[in-house]
N, CA, C and O atoms as a DFTB+ gen file, in Angstrom:
608 C
 N C O
     1  1      22.193     -20.360     -10.884
     2  2      21.723     -19.141     -10.404
     3  2      20.296     -18.789     -10.970
     4  3      20.012     -19.023     -12.145
     5  1      19.453     -18.243     -10.128
     6  2      18.138     -18.002     -10.543
     7  2      18.069     -16.735     -11.451
     8  3      18.856     -15.800     -11.304
     9  1      17.163     -16.752     -12.325
    10  2      16.907     -15.568     -13.157
    11  2      16.104     -14.610     -12.430
    12  3      15.282     -15.024     -11.613
    13  1      16.260     -13.338     -12.648
    14  2      15.504     -12.277     -11.932
    15  2      14.079     -12.392     -12.297
    16  3      13.733     -12.682     -13.442
    17  1      13.227     -12.163     -11.311
    18  2      11.731     -12.140     -11.546
    19  2      11.252     -10.704     -11.410
    20  3      11.161     -10.166     -10.306
    21  1      10.942     -10.083     -12.568
    22  2      10.576      -8.708     -12.540
    23  2       9.159      -8.505     -11.956
    24  3       8.869      -7.441     -11.409
    25  1       8.352      -9.434     -12.061
    26  2       6.926      -9.256     -11.564
    27  2       6.752      -9.307     -10.086
    28  3       5.735      -8.861      -9.555
    29  1       7.754      -9.860      -9.395
    30  2       7.645      -9.878      -7.891
    31  2       8.260      -8.667      -7.285
    32  3       9.461      -8.441      -7.430
    33  1       7.455      -7.862      -6.594
    34  2       7.975      -6.591      -6.017
    35  2       8.771      -7.024      -4.769
    36  3       8.477      -8.022      -4.112
    37  1       9.839      -6.169      -4.480
    38  2      10.555      -6.344      -3.272
    39  2       9.885      -5.444      -2.219
    40  3       9.729      -4.232      -2.372
    41  1       9.507      -6.137      -1.144
    42  2       8.748      -5.379      -0.082
    43  2       9.531      -5.526       1.249
    44  3      10.330      -6.446       1.423
    45  1       9.283      -4.640       2.120
    46  2       9.884      -4.661       3.461
    47  2       8.884      -4.167       4.429
    48  3       8.085      -3.286       4.113
    49  1       8.909      -4.729       5.637
    50  2       8.037      -4.239       6.743
    51  2       8.555      -2.951       7.337
    52  3       7.803      -2.194       7.950
    53  1       9.927      -2.683       7.145
    54  2      10.506      -1.446       7.679
    55  2      11.168      -0.666       6.583
    56  3      12.215      -1.046       6.058
    57  1      10.495       0.504       6.227
    58  2      10.949       1.285       5.141
    59  2      12.375       1.898       5.504
    60  3      12.704       2.203       6.650
    61  1      13.144       2.030       4.420
    62  2      14.492       2.703       4.556
    63  2      14.210       4.171       4.696
    64  3      13.427       4.753       3.946
    65  1      14.874       4.765       5.684
    66  2      14.702       6.226       5.879
    67  2      16.090       6.890       5.746
    68  3      17.134       6.385       6.159
    69  1      15.977       8.108       5.109
    70  2      17.190       8.797       4.839
    71  2      17.186      10.113       5.766
    72  3      16.137      10.665       6.097
    73  1      18.422      10.547       6.140
    74  2      18.567      11.839       6.832
    75  2      18.244      12.914       5.826
    76  3      19.002      13.119       4.879
    77  1      17.113      13.621       6.012
    78  2      16.725      14.602       5.067
    79  2      17.787      15.668       4.764
    80  3      17.953      16.071       3.612
    81  1      18.527      16.137       5.830
    82  2      19.490      17.141       5.568
    83  2      20.624      16.596       4.691
    84  3      21.162      17.315       3.848
    85  1      20.990      15.291       4.899
    86  2      22.083      14.681       4.096
    87  2      21.607      14.611       2.659
    88  3      22.371      14.977       1.766
    89  1      20.389      14.162       2.379
    90  2      19.890      13.963       1.072
    91  2      19.800      15.354       0.360
    92  3      20.177      15.478      -0.806
    93  1      19.297      16.390       1.077
    94  2      19.203      17.674       0.446
    95  2      20.594      18.283       0.076
    96  3      20.795      18.887      -0.978
    97  1      21.516      18.073       1.023
    98  2      22.889      18.439       0.707
    99  2      23.509      17.735      -0.407
   100  3      24.183      18.352      -1.232
   101  1      23.309      16.410      -0.482
   102  2      23.828      15.614      -1.583
   103  2      23.375      16.061      -2.973
   104  3      24.159      16.251      -3.903
   105  1      21.999      16.218      -3.047
   106  2      21.451      16.603      -4.315
   107  2      21.642      18.009      -4.633
   108  3      21.673      18.321      -5.823
   109  1      21.775      18.912      -3.728
   110  2      22.120      20.302      -3.948
   111  2      23.522      20.485      -4.471
   112  3      23.775      21.407      -5.246
   113  1      24.450      19.620      -4.062
   114  2      25.841      19.782      -4.391
   115  2      26.304      19.043      -5.615
   116  3      27.481      19.095      -5.971
   117  1      25.401      18.363      -6.256
   118  2      25.748      17.529      -7.386
   119  2      24.987      17.810      -8.640
   120  3      23.888      18.361      -8.570
   121  1      25.526      17.452      -9.815
   122  2      24.826      17.554     -11.063
   123  2      24.001      16.275     -11.256
   124  3      22.912      16.335     -11.829
   125  1      24.478      15.165     -10.808
   126  2      23.760      13.874     -10.995
   127  2      24.234      12.902      -9.826
   128  3      25.405      12.811      -9.459
   129  1      23.167      12.188      -9.290
   130  2      23.480      11.172      -8.243
   131  2      23.205       9.833      -8.890
   132  3      22.059       9.546      -9.234
   133  1      24.163       9.048      -9.056
   134  2      24.099       7.701      -9.653
   135  2      23.845       6.706      -8.529
   136  3      24.275       6.917      -7.395
   137  1      23.158       5.643      -8.841
   138  2      23.062       4.497      -8.008
   139  2      23.639       3.361      -8.770
   140  3      23.181       3.007      -9.856
   141  1      24.671       2.784      -8.174
   142  2      25.293       1.604      -8.777
   143  2      24.219       0.461      -8.609
   144  3      23.932       0.006      -7.502
   145  1      23.644       0.029      -9.792
   146  2      22.460      -0.871      -9.788
   147  2      22.847      -2.193     -10.350
   148  3      22.876      -2.359     -11.570
   149  1      23.140      -3.127      -9.524
   150  2      23.562      -4.453      -9.968
   151  2      22.322      -5.355     -10.200
   152  3      22.385      -6.328     -10.951
   153  1      21.262      -5.028      -9.575
   154  2      20.006      -5.842      -9.741
   155  2      19.845      -6.695      -8.523
   156  3      18.828      -7.376      -8.394
   157  1      20.756      -6.695      -7.658
   158  2      20.634      -7.486      -6.351
   159  2      19.760      -6.741      -5.434
   160  3      19.401      -5.585      -5.659
   161  1      19.413      -7.439      -4.368
   162  2      18.454      -6.929      -3.394
   163  2      18.974      -5.568      -2.755
   164  3      18.195      -4.634      -2.564
   165  1      20.266      -5.499      -2.447
   166  2      20.786      -4.256      -1.844
   167  2      20.535      -3.064      -2.756
   168  3      19.976      -2.061      -2.312
   169  1      20.934      -3.152      -4.015
   170  2      20.785      -2.000      -4.901
   171  2      19.320      -1.716      -5.279
   172  3      18.938      -0.585      -5.578
   173  1      18.492      -2.835      -5.249
   174  2      17.005      -2.623      -5.511
   175  2      16.456      -1.766      -4.382
   176  3      15.718      -0.818      -4.647
   177  1      16.793      -2.068      -3.126
   178  2      16.249      -1.354      -1.992
   179  2      16.652       0.081      -2.032
   180  3      15.822       0.962      -1.808
   181  1      17.949       0.358      -2.320
   182  2      18.479       1.720      -2.450
   183  2      17.750       2.511      -3.490
   184  3      17.267       3.616      -3.242
   185  1      17.678       1.923      -4.666
   186  2      17.054       2.690      -5.834
   187  2      15.630       2.936      -5.546
   188  3      15.171       4.063      -5.730
   189  1      14.867       1.937      -5.091
   190  2      13.382       2.089      -4.778
   191  2      13.216       3.180      -3.739
   192  3      12.372       4.062      -3.889
   193  1      14.006       3.124      -2.700
   194  2      13.828       3.975      -1.578
   195  2      14.073       5.453      -2.076
   196  3      13.272       6.348      -1.805
   197  1      15.158       5.658      -2.778
   198  2      15.419       6.967      -3.315
   199  2      14.322       7.455      -4.245
   200  3      13.839       8.581      -4.124
   201  1      13.938       6.589      -5.174
   202  2      12.917       7.017      -6.186
   203  2      11.636       7.395      -5.509
   204  3      10.941       8.291      -5.990
   205  1      11.293       6.775      -4.442
   206  2      10.054       7.053      -3.726
   207  2      10.139       8.119      -2.629
   208  3       9.113       8.523      -2.082
   209  1      11.364       8.580      -2.301
   210  2      11.587       9.437      -1.209
   211  2      11.939      10.875      -1.711
   212  3      11.672      11.844      -0.999
   213  1      12.513      11.017      -2.882
   214  2      13.013      12.326      -3.383
   215  2      11.922      13.192      -3.892
   216  3      10.846      12.751      -4.297
   217  1      12.265      14.504      -3.850
   218  2      11.404      15.520      -4.399
   219  2      11.490      15.359      -5.947
   220  3      12.404      14.698      -6.442
   221  1      10.574      15.941      -6.681
   222  2      10.542      15.867      -8.191
   223  2      11.874      16.427      -8.679
   224  3      12.475      15.848      -9.584
   225  1      12.367      17.556      -8.102
   226  2      13.630      18.198      -8.487
   227  2      14.802      17.299      -8.271
   228  3      15.650      17.208      -9.159
   229  1      14.917      16.601      -7.114
   230  2      15.971      15.715      -6.752
   231  2      15.875      14.544      -7.693
   232  3      16.907      14.103      -8.199
   233  1      14.667      13.996      -7.967
   234  2      14.584      12.768      -8.790
   235  2      15.123      13.005     -10.223
   236  3      15.631      12.092     -10.874
   237  1      14.987      14.286     -10.692
   238  2      15.557      14.573     -11.992
   239  2      17.072      14.415     -12.080
   240  3      17.665      14.248     -13.145
   241  1      17.641      14.478     -10.910
   242  2      19.170      14.264     -10.847
   243  2      19.524      12.746     -10.612
   244  3      20.705      12.402     -10.665
   245  1      18.627      11.920     -10.379
   246  2      18.867      10.527     -10.080
   247  2      18.985       9.747     -11.326
   248  3      18.221       9.951     -12.269
   249  1      19.931       8.849     -11.361
   250  2      20.229       7.922     -12.481
   251  2      20.719       6.594     -12.026
   252  3      21.274       6.546     -10.928
   253  1      20.587       5.538     -12.712
   254  2      21.109       4.212     -12.371
   255  2      22.189       3.775     -13.328
   256  3      22.081       3.983     -14.536
   257  1      23.238       3.165     -12.790
   258  2      24.312       2.719     -13.626
   259  2      24.574       1.208     -13.342
   260  3      24.905       0.833     -12.218
   261  1      24.414       0.337     -14.408
   262  2      24.595      -1.034     -14.263
   263  2      25.876      -1.446     -14.993
   264  3      26.058      -1.104     -16.161
   265  1      26.752      -2.169     -14.321
   266  2      28.004      -2.644     -14.923
   267  2      27.817      -4.118     -15.286
   268  3      27.557      -4.978     -14.445
   269  1      27.964      -4.351     -16.577
   270  2      27.762      -5.737     -17.129
   271  2      29.158      -6.397     -17.226
   272  3      29.918      -6.120     -18.154
   273  1      29.459      -7.216     -16.317
   274  2      30.753      -7.886     -16.272
   275  2      30.844      -9.040     -17.266
   276  3      31.941      -9.360     -17.723
   277  1      29.688      -9.695     -17.624
   278  2      29.743     -10.843     -18.447
   279  2      30.160     -12.108     -17.750
   280  3      30.444     -13.122     -18.389
   281  1      30.195     -12.050     -16.488
   282  2      30.766     -13.277     -15.638
   283  2      29.764     -14.380     -15.512
   284  3      30.138     -15.540     -15.337
   285  1      28.450     -14.040     -15.598
   286  2      27.389     -15.002     -15.425
   287  2      26.705     -15.276     -16.660
   288  3      26.616     -14.379     -17.499
   289  1      26.188     -16.470     -16.877
   290  2      25.333     -16.767     -17.948
   291  2      24.016     -15.996     -17.971
   292  3      23.315     -15.905     -18.978
   293  1      23.728     -15.445     -16.783
   294  2      22.530     -14.600     -16.635
   295  2      22.833     -13.132     -16.737
   296  3      21.960     -12.304     -16.477
   297  1      24.016     -12.794     -17.101
   298  2      24.446     -11.310     -17.079
   299  2      23.477     -10.487     -18.020
   300  3      23.103      -9.374     -17.650
   301  1      23.075     -10.996     -19.194
   302  2      22.223     -10.292     -20.042
   303  2      20.827     -10.114     -19.454
   304  3      20.217      -9.056     -19.610
   305  1      20.322     -11.138     -18.784
   306  2      19.053     -11.146     -18.122
   307  2      19.041     -10.087     -17.006
   308  3      18.056      -9.378     -16.802
   309  1      20.218     -10.008     -16.268
   310  2      20.208      -8.998     -15.202
   311  2      20.195      -7.620     -15.733
   312  3      19.562      -6.745     -15.141
   313  1      20.897      -7.361     -16.881
   314  2      20.893      -6.148     -17.540
   315  2      19.429      -5.737     -17.958
   316  3      19.002      -4.610     -17.709
   317  1      18.757      -6.594     -18.536
   318  2      17.368      -6.444     -18.988
   319  2      16.443      -6.093     -17.825
   320  3      15.627      -5.172     -17.850
   321  1      16.661      -6.941     -16.783
   322  2      15.896      -6.752     -15.510
   323  2      16.106      -5.337     -14.967
   324  3      15.136      -4.643     -14.663
   325  1      17.371      -4.903     -14.842
   326  2      17.663      -3.561     -14.263
   327  2      17.087      -2.501     -15.115
   328  3      16.550      -1.532     -14.577
   329  1      17.156      -2.610     -16.467
   330  2      16.582      -1.614     -17.334
   331  2      15.088      -1.516     -17.142
   332  3      14.547      -0.413     -17.066
   333  1      14.402      -2.658     -17.062
   334  2      12.924      -2.698     -16.873
   335  2      12.528      -1.991     -15.552
   336  3      11.556      -1.237     -15.511
   337  1      13.323      -2.257     -14.445
   338  2      12.974      -1.647     -13.189
   339  2      13.145      -0.184     -13.283
   340  3      12.284       0.533     -12.773
   341  1      14.170       0.340     -13.883
   342  2      14.478       1.738     -14.035
   343  2      13.346       2.420     -14.804
   344  3      12.897       3.518     -14.473
   345  1      12.903       1.695     -15.869
   346  2      11.835       2.188     -16.612
   347  2      10.532       2.341     -15.888
   348  3       9.794       3.305     -16.085
   349  1      10.257       1.362     -15.035
   350  2       9.052       1.423     -14.136
   351  2       9.147       2.571     -13.120
   352  3       8.142       3.186     -12.767
   353  1      10.351       2.841     -12.667
   354  2      10.585       3.839     -11.669
   355  2      10.775       5.265     -12.298
   356  3      10.826       6.284     -11.609
   357  1      10.879       5.250     -13.719
   358  2      11.189       6.513     -14.404
   359  2      12.508       7.086     -13.935
   360  3      12.622       8.266     -13.606
   361  1      13.449       6.258     -13.917
   362  2      14.872       6.657     -13.513
   363  2      15.768       6.401     -14.772
   364  3      15.770       5.293     -15.308
   365  1      16.466       7.353     -15.198
   366  2      17.391       7.133     -16.329
   367  2      18.430       5.967     -16.013
   368  3      18.938       5.835     -14.899
   369  1      18.688       5.165     -17.052
   370  2      19.477       3.972     -16.871
   371  2      20.555       3.893     -17.900
   372  3      20.293       4.042     -19.094
   373  1      21.758       3.661     -17.466
   374  2      22.906       3.422     -18.324
   375  2      23.555       2.063     -17.916
   376  3      23.741       1.758     -16.738
   377  1      23.884       1.276     -18.966
   378  2      24.585      -0.014     -18.745
   379  2      25.962       0.178     -19.477
   380  3      26.072       0.693     -20.590
   381  1      26.953      -0.280     -18.747
   382  2      28.340      -0.240     -19.250
   383  2      28.875      -1.645     -19.290
   384  3      28.921      -2.313     -18.257
   385  1      29.295      -2.129     -20.488
   386  2      29.823      -3.505     -20.578
   387  2      31.312      -3.361     -20.398
   388  3      31.902      -2.473     -21.014
   389  1      31.955      -4.178     -19.592
   390  2      33.293      -4.031     -19.281
   391  2      34.067      -5.355     -19.613
   392  3      33.486      -6.440     -19.600
   393  1      35.373      -5.231     -19.905
   394  2      36.251      -6.376     -20.119
   395  2      37.152      -6.425     -18.890
   396  3      37.686      -5.398     -18.473
   397  1      37.319      -7.578     -18.325
   398  2      38.118      -7.751     -17.135
   399  2      39.561      -8.014     -17.583
   400  3      39.830      -8.767     -18.519
   401  1      40.463      -7.355     -16.867
   402  2      41.822      -7.475     -17.080
   403  2      42.487      -8.514     -16.123
   404  3      42.030      -8.629     -14.986
   405  1      43.466      -9.218     -16.496
   406  2      44.052     -10.215     -15.645
   407  2      44.574      -9.576     -14.384
   408  3      45.387      -8.654     -14.446
   409  1      44.128     -10.043     -13.257
   410  2      44.560      -9.584     -11.908
   411  2      44.796     -10.670     -10.950
   412  3      44.682     -11.852     -11.276
   413  1      45.126     -10.281      -9.762
   414  2      45.414     -11.343      -8.739
   415  2      44.143     -12.203      -8.419
   416  3      44.253     -13.385      -8.094
   417  1      42.952     -11.578      -8.521
   418  2      41.752     -12.327      -8.346
   419  2      40.663     -11.832      -9.198
   420  3      40.672     -10.673      -9.613
   421  1      39.676     -12.710      -9.489
   422  2      38.535     -12.334     -10.280
   423  2      37.794     -11.154      -9.575
   424  3      37.320     -10.239     -10.247
   425  1      37.703     -11.184      -8.262
   426  2      36.992     -10.181      -7.587
   427  2      37.665      -8.782      -7.729
   428  3      37.002      -7.752      -7.848
   429  1      38.995      -8.812      -7.709
   430  2      39.792      -7.576      -7.911
   431  2      39.553      -7.065      -9.384
   432  3      39.354      -5.868      -9.591
   433  1      39.574      -7.891     -10.294
   434  2      39.438      -7.549     -11.676
   435  2      38.002      -6.944     -11.939
   436  3      37.838      -5.977     -12.683
   437  1      36.974      -7.583     -11.274
   438  2      35.614      -7.011     -11.446
   439  2      35.517      -5.716     -10.740
   440  3      34.917      -4.790     -11.285
   441  1      36.051      -5.574      -9.584
   442  2      35.942      -4.328      -8.871
   443  2      36.617      -3.208      -9.692
   444  3      36.023      -2.157      -9.931
   445  1      37.863      -3.456     -10.116
   446  2      38.514      -2.468     -10.909
   447  2      37.809      -2.063     -12.162
   448  3      37.862      -0.900     -12.562
   449  1      37.093      -3.082     -12.844
   450  2      36.391      -2.750     -14.012
   451  2      35.157      -1.908     -13.733
   452  3      34.751      -1.067     -14.535
   453  1      34.557      -2.170     -12.527
   454  2      33.405      -1.405     -12.098
   455  2      33.824       0.069     -11.901
   456  3      33.177       0.977     -12.421
   457  1      34.890       0.284     -11.160
   458  2      35.425       1.613     -10.868
   459  2      35.721       2.345     -12.116
   460  3      35.413       3.533     -12.215
   461  1      36.298       1.709     -13.067
   462  2      36.650       2.329     -14.345
   463  2      35.361       2.689     -15.055
   464  3      35.312       3.755     -15.669
   465  1      34.333       1.896     -15.019
   466  2      33.014       2.231     -15.603
   467  2      32.456       3.459     -14.932
   468  3      31.994       4.376     -15.613
   469  1      32.486       3.505     -13.549
   470  2      31.951       4.633     -12.846
   471  2      32.661       5.875     -13.305
   472  3      32.021       6.898     -13.548
   473  1      34.026       5.811     -13.436
   474  2      34.718       7.044     -13.766
   475  2      34.424       7.520     -15.181
   476  3      34.396       8.718     -15.462
   477  1      34.203       6.543     -16.070
   478  2      33.865       6.799     -17.462
   479  2      32.554       7.580     -17.594
   480  3      32.449       8.513     -18.389
   481  1      31.555       7.176     -16.794
   482  2      30.180       7.756     -16.952
   483  2      29.998       9.034     -16.124
   484  3      29.272       9.944     -16.525
   485  1      30.666       9.091     -14.964
   486  2      30.440      10.167     -14.012
   487  2      31.065      11.464     -14.400
   488  3      32.204      11.495     -14.864
   489  1      30.300      12.604     -14.209
   490  2      30.910      13.858     -14.427
   491  2      31.574      14.286     -13.148
   492  3      31.417      13.631     -12.118
   493  1      32.351      15.430     -13.196
   494  2      33.120      15.944     -12.171
   495  2      32.295      16.246     -10.904
   496  3      32.770      16.073      -9.782
   497  1      31.032      16.709     -11.119
   498  2      30.247      17.121     -10.028
   499  2      29.081      16.048      -9.706
   500  3      28.018      16.375      -9.179
   501  1      29.393      14.792     -10.066
   502  2      28.462      13.772      -9.813
   503  2      28.917      12.978      -8.570
   504  3      30.068      13.021      -8.136
   505  1      27.861      12.211      -8.007
   506  2      28.232      11.303      -6.919
   507  2      27.612       9.949      -7.272
   508  3      26.718       9.836      -8.111
   509  1      28.144       8.910      -6.572
   510  2      27.584       7.606      -6.720
   511  2      27.227       6.995      -5.432
   512  3      27.979       7.153      -4.471
   513  1      26.153       6.317      -5.329
   514  2      25.719       5.656      -4.082
   515  2      25.774       4.162      -4.387
   516  3      25.211       3.726      -5.392
   517  1      26.440       3.364      -3.546
   518  2      26.452       1.913      -3.687
   519  2      25.855       1.320      -2.385
   520  3      26.061       1.804      -1.272
   521  1      25.115       0.253      -2.624
   522  2      24.396      -0.402      -1.528
   523  2      25.066      -1.709      -1.197
   524  3      25.381      -2.543      -2.045
   525  1      25.277      -1.836       0.207
   526  2      25.856      -3.063       0.725
   527  2      25.147      -3.316       2.070
   528  3      24.975      -2.392       2.865
   529  1      24.755      -4.520       2.307
   530  2      24.195      -4.875       3.609
   531  2      25.260      -5.286       4.539
   532  3      26.362      -5.615       4.102
   533  1      24.981      -5.284       5.852
   534  2      26.009      -5.542       6.860
   535  2      26.672      -6.965       6.560
   536  3      27.840      -7.142       6.904
   537  1      26.006      -7.913       5.972
   538  2      26.577      -9.255       5.760
   539  2      27.676      -9.174       4.763
   540  3      28.644      -9.932       4.818
   541  1      27.517      -8.167       3.760
   542  2      28.699      -8.026       2.734
   543  2      29.911      -7.681       3.509
   544  3      30.976      -8.252       3.269
   545  1      29.807      -6.798       4.401
   546  2      31.036      -6.397       5.124
   547  2      31.644      -7.416       5.968
   548  3      32.864      -7.573       6.018
   549  1      30.778      -8.137       6.658
   550  2      31.271      -9.232       7.446
   551  2      31.871     -10.313       6.657
   552  3      32.897     -10.884       7.025
   553  1      31.209     -10.618       5.515
   554  2      31.787     -11.683       4.597
   555  2      33.130     -11.229       4.066
   556  3      34.060     -12.028       3.964
   557  1      33.242      -9.942       3.722
   558  2      34.595      -9.480       3.160
   559  2      35.600      -9.612       4.254
   560  3      36.692     -10.102       3.967
   561  1      35.355      -9.229       5.482
   562  2      36.389      -9.311       6.586
   563  2      36.715     -10.679       6.818
   564  3      37.903     -10.974       6.949
   565  1      35.744     -11.649       6.895
   566  2      36.064     -12.974       7.184
   567  2      36.862     -13.636       6.119
   568  3      37.755     -14.442       6.381
   569  1      36.506     -13.262       4.835
   570  2      37.238     -13.826       3.709
   571  2      38.693     -13.425       3.731
   572  3      39.565     -14.251       3.464
   573  1      38.986     -12.114       4.060
   574  2      40.279     -11.613       4.104
   575  2      41.111     -12.237       5.241
   576  3      42.284     -12.587       5.112
   577  1      40.369     -12.342       6.384
   578  2      41.015     -12.991       7.599
   579  2      41.425     -14.451       7.228
   580  3      42.554     -14.862       7.496
   581  1      40.500     -15.221       6.613
   582  2      40.717     -16.600       6.283
   583  2      41.874     -16.761       5.254
   584  3      42.598     -17.756       5.235
   585  1      41.994     -15.716       4.405
   586  2      43.117     -15.762       3.403
   587  2      44.417     -15.293       3.980
   588  3      45.478     -15.497       3.391
   589  1      44.343     -14.659       5.140
   590  2      45.514     -14.082       5.772
   591  2      45.959     -12.738       5.260
   592  3      47.101     -12.325       5.458
   593  1      45.003     -12.027       4.567
   594  2      45.349     -10.776       3.991
   595  2      44.905      -9.565       4.914
   596  3      45.221      -8.413       4.618
   597  1      44.197      -9.851       5.988
   598  2      43.776      -8.825       6.904
   599  2      42.761      -7.839       6.259
   600  3      42.272      -8.039       5.147
   601  1      42.490      -6.803       7.006
   602  2      41.400      -5.857       6.521
   603  2      42.122      -4.635       5.923
   604  3      43.313      -4.397       6.122
   605  1      41.335      -3.917       5.207
   606  2      41.875      -2.604       4.576
   607  2      41.331      -1.571       5.419
   608  3      41.577      -0.388       5.183
């Protein structure tokens, strides 16, 4: 697996646009809006788009949460990378290290550990945004169909 490259910016020819009413409603109704920040392209795009789109008042409510599963030899590098990006964007950053419990699959264990980390950090009036590209959804459906487990 490649190590993250902090010096190379992520760019797009088509900027991500948000529904202004939805953003205003989200930030008006919450104490904090967290971005689940893995360091992958999806969460980078979401965090950068929000950090560059929000009003100053809304940005004060924005924070990033990185869950360190320890599954990759690069996990510490990803944590450092995410923290550096948040520092550059002036977005508060929290990292939670988790221990995986034995489950039916590694993916289930990692997902459950992430959800526990989210619940631990988030307040009652907080929201979390998670980024997934269309390929993630297609891949999940295909994986479940191939395993014979169907969709949820």
